[in-house]
C-alpha positions, 0 to 999 in steps of 0.5 A: 551495308553488311559486313561482307560488303564493307570489309573489302572496301576497308581493306582496299583503302587501308592497303593504299595507305601503308602509314595507316588511317584512323576511323575518322579518316575512313569515314571521310573516304567512304561515307560509311557509318562509324559504328559499322566501320568500328565493328568491321575493323574489329572483326577483320583478322588482317587489321591491327592498331599500329599506334595511337594518335593523341589529339589536342583539346582534350579529345580522346586518343584515336587508333591508327589502323593498318592492314597486313597481307596474309599469305596463303597457307603453305602447301602440304608436301607430297609424299614420295611413293618409294618412301619406306616406313621403317618405324612401323616394322617390328624387330624380332 
């Protein structure tokens, strides 16, 4: 699967779990390869590591990923038509 197809799938799943999910959780829920999930998570701007889960039996720590809703950019204010530019006038 390509990055463009995996990205919305992961975002939708992570939005449903506010507590976050590990890569292993995402593999179980989607069936997507772990390398593809890791690459996609690294490339997504709205995903962050919330905390680390320390596993038992000398397994490596697992990152718990969460997603943030990124708001749209603030619209640029409209310039008033009757606004005068006093800073461009020369004082003689």
